[in-house]
C-alpha positions as CSV (number, residue, x, y, z in Angstrom):
1,X,0.9,23.5,24.9
2,X,3.2,23.6,21.8
3,X,1.8,25.1,18.9
4,X,0.5,23.4,15.9
5,X,3.8,24.5,13.9
6,X,6.1,23.5,16.6
7,X,4.2,20.1,17.4
8,X,4.9,19.1,13.4
9,X,8.8,20.5,13.5
10,X,10.5,20.1,16.3
11,X,12.5,17.3,17.1
12,X,10.3,16.7,20.5
13,X,10.7,14.3,23.2
14,X,13.0,11.6,23.9
15,X,9.6,9.5,22.7
16,X,9.7,10.9,19.1
17,X,13.7,10.3,18.9
18,X,13.1,6.8,20.1
19,X,10.5,6.8,16.8
20,X,13.0,8.8,14.4
21,X,15.5,6.1,15.4
22,X,13.6,3.0,15.0
23,X,12.7,4.5,11.3
24,X,16.0,5.4,10.5
25,X,17.2,1.7,11.3
26,X,14.4,0.5,9.4
27,X,15.4,2.6,6.1
28,X,18.3,1.5,6.1
29,X,17.6,-2.2,6.2
30,X,14.9,-1.7,3.8
31,X,16.9,0.3,1.1
32,X,19.7,-1.1,-0.6
33,X,21.7,1.2,-2.8
34,X,20.3,2.6,-5.8
35,X,22.3,0.5,-8.7
36,X,21.3,-2.8,-6.1
37,X,17.9,-1.8,-6.5
38,X,18.0,-1.9,-10.2
39,X,19.2,-5.1,-10.1
40,X,16.3,-6.3,-7.7
41,X,14.3,-4.3,-10.0
42,X,15.2,-6.1,-13.0
43,X,15.2,-9.8,-11.1
44,X,11.3,-8.5,-10.0
45,X,10.3,-8.2,-13.3
46,X,11.5,-11.5,-14.7
47,X,10.0,-13.3,-11.5
48,X,6.9,-11.8,-12.5
49,X,6.9,-12.5,-16.0
50,X,7.8,-15.4,-15.5
51,X,5.6,-16.5,-13.0
52,X,2.5,-15.1,-14.8
53,X,3.1,-16.8,-17.8
54,X,4.1,-20.4,-15.9
55,X,1.1,-20.0,-13.4
56,X,-1.3,-19.5,-16.8
57,X,0.0,-22.4,-18.4
58,X,0.0,-24.1,-15.3
59,X,-3.7,-23.7,-14.8
60,X,-4.6,-23.9,-19.0
61,X,-5.8,-20.5,-19.4
62,X,-5.7,-18.2,-21.9
63,X,-6.7,-14.9,-21.6
64,X,-10.0,-15.2,-23.8
65,X,-11.2,-17.3,-21.6
66,X,-11.4,-14.8,-18.4
67,X,-14.5,-14.1,-16.6
68,X,-15.6,-11.3,-18.1
69,X,-18.2,-9.9,-15.4
70,X,-16.1,-10.7,-12.8
71,X,-13.5,-8.5,-14.6
72,X,-15.8,-5.6,-15.0
73,X,-16.7,-6.1,-11.7
74,X,-12.7,-5.8,-10.3
75,X,-11.5,-3.0,-13.0
76,X,-15.4,-0.8,-12.5
77,X,-15.5,-1.5,-8.9
78,X,-13.3,-3.2,-6.3
79,X,-9.9,-1.6,-8.1
80,X,-11.9,2.1,-7.2
81,X,-12.6,1.3,-3.9
82,X,-9.3,-0.2,-3.1
83,X,-7.6,3.7,-4.4
84,X,-10.6,5.1,-1.9
85,X,-9.3,3.7,0.9
86,X,-5.6,4.2,0.5
87,X,-7.6,8.0,-0.4
88,X,-8.6,7.5,4.0
89,X,-5.7,6.2,4.9
90,X,-3.6,9.2,3.8
91,X,-6.2,11.7,5.1
92,X,-6.2,10.3,8.8
93,X,-1.8,10.1,8.4
94,X,-2.1,13.5,8.1
95,X,-4.7,14.2,11.4
96,X,-2.4,11.8,13.2
97,X,0.9,14.0,12.8
98,X,-1.1,17.8,12.1
99,X,-3.4,19.6,14.3
100,X,-4.9,21.7,11.5
101,X,-3.7,20.5,8.3
102,X,-5.9,18.4,6.8
103,X,-5.8,16.9,3.0
104,X,-9.0,17.3,1.0
105,X,-10.4,14.7,-1.5
106,X,-8.6,16.0,-4.6
107,X,-5.6,16.5,-2.9
108,X,-5.2,12.9,-1.1
109,X,-6.5,11.0,-4.5
110,X,-4.1,12.6,-6.5
111,X,-1.2,11.7,-4.1
112,X,-2.6,8.7,-4.0
113,X,-2.6,7.7,-7.6
114,X,0.2,9.1,-8.2
115,X,2.0,7.1,-5.1
116,X,0.5,4.2,-6.7
117,X,2.2,4.7,-10.2
118,X,5.2,5.9,-7.9
119,X,5.4,1.8,-7.0
120,X,6.9,0.7,-10.1
121,X,9.8,2.9,-10.3
122,X,13.3,1.2,-8.7
123,X,13.2,3.0,-5.3
124,X,10.1,3.7,-3.1
125,X,8.3,6.2,-5.1
126,X,4.7,5.9,-3.3
127,X,6.0,6.3,0.1
128,X,8.1,9.2,-1.1
129,X,4.8,11.3,-3.1
130,X,3.2,10.4,0.3
131,X,5.7,11.9,2.5
132,X,6.0,15.0,0.3
133,X,2.3,15.7,0.5
134,X,2.6,15.4,4.5
135,X,5.7,18.1,4.5
136,X,3.2,20.3,2.7
137,X,1.3,20.5,5.6
138,X,3.6,21.8,7.6
139,X,4.7,18.3,8.9
140,X,8.4,18.0,8.8
141,X,9.9,14.9,7.1
142,X,10.7,12.9,10.2
143,X,7.3,13.0,11.3
144,X,5.9,12.1,8.0
145,X,8.4,9.2,7.6
146,X,7.3,8.2,11.0
147,X,3.8,7.9,9.9
148,X,4.1,6.3,6.8
149,X,6.2,3.3,8.6
150,X,3.4,3.0,11.8
151,X,0.6,3.2,9.0
152,X,2.5,0.5,7.2
153,X,3.6,-1.4,10.6
154,X,-0.7,-1.7,11.2
155,X,-1.1,-2.7,7.3
156,X,0.6,-6.1,8.3
157,X,-0.8,-6.4,11.5
158,X,-4.1,-6.2,10.2
159,X,-3.4,-8.1,7.1
160,X,-2.1,-10.8,9.9
161,X,-5.0,-10.1,11.7
162,X,-8.0,-11.0,9.0
163,X,-6.0,-14.0,7.6
164,X,-5.7,-15.5,10.8
165,X,-9.0,-15.4,11.7
166,X,-10.4,-16.2,8.0
167,X,-7.4,-19.2,8.1
168,X,-8.3,-20.7,12.0
169,X,-11.5,-23.6,10.4
170,X,-8.5,-24.9,7.7
171,X,-5.4,-24.1,9.6
172,X,-6.3,-23.5,13.2
173,X,-2.7,-23.3,14.2
174,X,-0.9,-21.5,11.8
175,X,-4.2,-18.8,12.0
176,X,-3.5,-18.6,15.8
177,X,0.0,-18.1,15.4
178,X,-1.0,-15.3,12.8
179,X,-3.0,-13.3,15.1
180,X,-0.6,-14.2,18.0
181,X,1.8,-12.3,15.4
182,X,-0.9,-9.3,14.4
183,X,-1.7,-8.6,18.4
184,X,2.6,-8.3,19.0
185,X,2.8,-6.3,16.5
186,X,-0.3,-3.3,16.4
187,X,1.3,-3.4,20.1
188,X,4.7,-2.8,18.6
189,X,3.1,-0.3,16.5
190,X,1.3,1.6,19.1
191,X,4.2,1.5,21.5
192,X,5.9,3.9,18.8
193,X,3.2,5.4,17.4
194,X,2.3,7.2,21.0
195,X,4.8,10.2,21.0
196,X,4.1,10.9,16.9
197,X,0.6,11.5,17.9
198,X,0.5,12.4,21.4
199,X,-0.9,16.0,20.4
200,X,-3.6,14.7,18.6
201,X,-5.1,12.5,21.1
202,X,-6.4,8.5,20.3
203,X,-9.3,9.0,17.9
204,X,-6.7,9.5,15.0
205,X,-5.1,6.4,15.1
206,X,-7.6,4.6,16.1
207,X,-9.1,6.0,12.5
208,X,-6.0,4.8,11.4
209,X,-6.2,0.6,13.0
210,X,-9.9,0.8,11.3
211,X,-8.7,1.8,7.8
212,X,-5.9,-0.5,7.7
213,X,-8.4,-3.2,8.6
214,X,-10.7,-1.6,6.2
215,X,-7.6,-1.6,3.5
216,X,-7.1,-5.3,4.3
217,X,-11.0,-7.1,3.7
218,X,-11.1,-4.6,0.8
219,X,-8.1,-6.7,-0.6
220,X,-8.7,-10.0,0.1
221,X,-12.4,-9.5,-1.7
222,X,-10.5,-8.0,-4.2
223,X,-8.5,-11.0,-4.7
224,X,-11.4,-13.4,-4.2
225,X,-12.9,-11.7,-7.2
226,X,-9.3,-11.9,-9.6
227,X,-10.1,-16.1,-8.5
228,X,-13.6,-16.1,-10.3
229,X,-11.9,-13.9,-13.1
230,X,-9.4,-17.3,-13.4
231,X,-12.7,-19.5,-13.0
232,X,-10.7,-20.6,-9.9
233,X,-12.7,-22.2,-7.1
234,X,-12.5,-20.3,-4.0
235,X,-14.6,-18.4,-1.4
236,X,-14.1,-14.7,-0.1
237,X,-12.1,-16.5,3.3
238,X,-9.7,-18.0,0.8
239,X,-9.2,-14.0,-0.7
240,X,-8.8,-12.9,2.8
241,X,-6.4,-15.7,3.9
242,X,-4.1,-15.1,0.2
243,X,-4.8,-10.9,0.8
244,X,-1.6,-11.9,3.4
245,X,1.2,-12.0,1.6
246,X,0.4,-8.4,0.3
247,X,1.4,-6.1,2.9
248,X,4.1,-8.9,3.8
249,X,6.1,-8.4,0.6
250,X,5.6,-4.8,0.7
251,X,6.6,-4.1,4.0
252,X,10.0,-6.2,2.9
253,X,11.1,-2.7,0.7
254,X,13.4,-4.2,-1.6
255,X,11.2,-4.7,-4.4
256,X,9.3,-2.0,-5.2
257,X,5.5,-2.6,-4.1
258,X,6.3,-6.1,-3.3
259,X,6.7,-7.0,-7.2
260,X,7.1,-10.9,-7.9
261,X,7.2,-11.3,-3.8
262,X,3.9,-11.0,-2.9
263,X,3.3,-13.7,-6.2
264,X,5.8,-16.2,-4.7
265,X,4.5,-15.5,-1.3
266,X,0.8,-15.8,-2.1
267,X,1.8,-19.2,-4.5
268,X,3.1,-20.3,-1.1
269,X,0.2,-19.9,0.8
270,X,-2.6,-21.0,-1.3
271,X,-2.3,-24.3,-0.4
272,X,-3.5,-23.7,2.9
273,X,-7.0,-22.6,1.7
274,X,-6.6,-25.7,-1.0
275,X,-6.1,-23.1,-3.7
276,X,-3.5,-24.0,-6.3
277,X,-0.3,-22.4,-5.5
278,X,-0.3,-21.3,-9.4
279,X,-3.7,-19.2,-8.9
280,X,-2.7,-18.0,-5.9
281,X,0.4,-16.6,-7.9
282,X,-1.7,-15.7,-11.3
283,X,-4.3,-13.7,-8.9
284,X,-2.1,-11.7,-7.5
285,X,-0.3,-10.7,-10.5
286,X,-3.5,-9.9,-12.6
287,X,-4.7,-8.0,-9.3
288,X,-1.6,-6.2,-10.0
289,X,-1.9,-5.6,-13.2
290,X,-5.2,-4.2,-13.2
291,X,-4.6,-2.3,-10.7
292,X,-1.9,-0.3,-12.6
293,X,-4.0,-0.6,-15.8
294,X,-6.6,1.8,-13.4
295,X,-4.1,3.9,-12.0
296,X,-1.4,4.8,-14.7
297,X,-4.0,6.5,-16.9
298,X,-5.2,8.7,-13.7
299,X,-1.4,9.6,-13.0
300,X,-1.0,10.4,-16.3
301,X,-4.3,12.4,-16.5
302,X,-3.4,13.9,-13.1
303,X,0.5,15.2,-14.3
304,X,-0.9,16.4,-17.5
305,X,-3.3,19.0,-15.3
306,X,-0.7,19.7,-13.2
307,X,1.7,20.5,-16.4
308,X,-1.5,22.7,-18.0
309,X,-2.2,24.8,-14.7
310,X,1.8,25.2,-14.3
311,X,1.7,26.8,-18.2
312,X,-1.5,28.6,-17.4
313,X,-0.1,30.6,-14.2
314,X,3.6,30.6,-15.7
315,X,4.4,34.4,-15.8
316,X,5.1,35.7,-19.5
317,X,8.6,36.7,-20.3
318,X,9.3,40.3,-21.6
319,X,8.8,40.9,-25.3
320,X,5.8,37.8,-25.6
321,X,3.1,39.5,-26.9
322,X,0.6,36.4,-26.2
323,X,-2.8,38.0,-25.4
């Protein structure tokens, strides 16, 4: 049996090579040149800003008319819960690709918060932060990238599965189609992940599937709660259906964290569950703003802490008379 270090750093069997080729092709398709990404970011921000203004006008809603009780629930409970499942996702990814390397809660939380904040940059910042954290465990960049791709694919599959099942009563054909697409996507993800997690057994991969389903459920419940903040009549099932837009938009990889695209997709899906398109756009946009309002201060706090620790451990230059 190969050692832990060889299992994470060597190219591995042909299955791993196939996974690497798939990852490289997907990366090439999803990552346009930096200048193009800058233009796309400007477009995404414009779509987001204009869409928020238009959707709030369509709903005839002013900021002072938001439901403060539901707003507090989203900020204090559901947004931190969403971060928590993302922390669990990163920890399980580490278990999938590294036999001995484990991310503790503090390190995983710091990485997740910084990755969330980095998603606002005109580059795949969140993915780069997670990959860096995994390579710090001795995992090769290829395997760290591969498990991130597998996790993203499973997240999309989980989103389609949950949304499809939730939509079956109101839109049987659309719901069934989403379920079939989810099962197909999950099958492809499992096939690709076999060589990647061969050394770890099936348990970490099953845990990753469970975490992606939990992430989807939390996202859907949170979206339902944001709809309540806006005073929109909706059910938890509606939130689960609309939640599919998030992973679909993020998987496109063109706009950072699906900015603008997720809101547009939610607006397109909303009429399926009898929710106004403007409400779908506004809810996804407001949810994004509230998420960043929680993540960015935490990211700044972690960054300041890192700077203080580096300053405290920096060597004293010759002639420095500091005590």
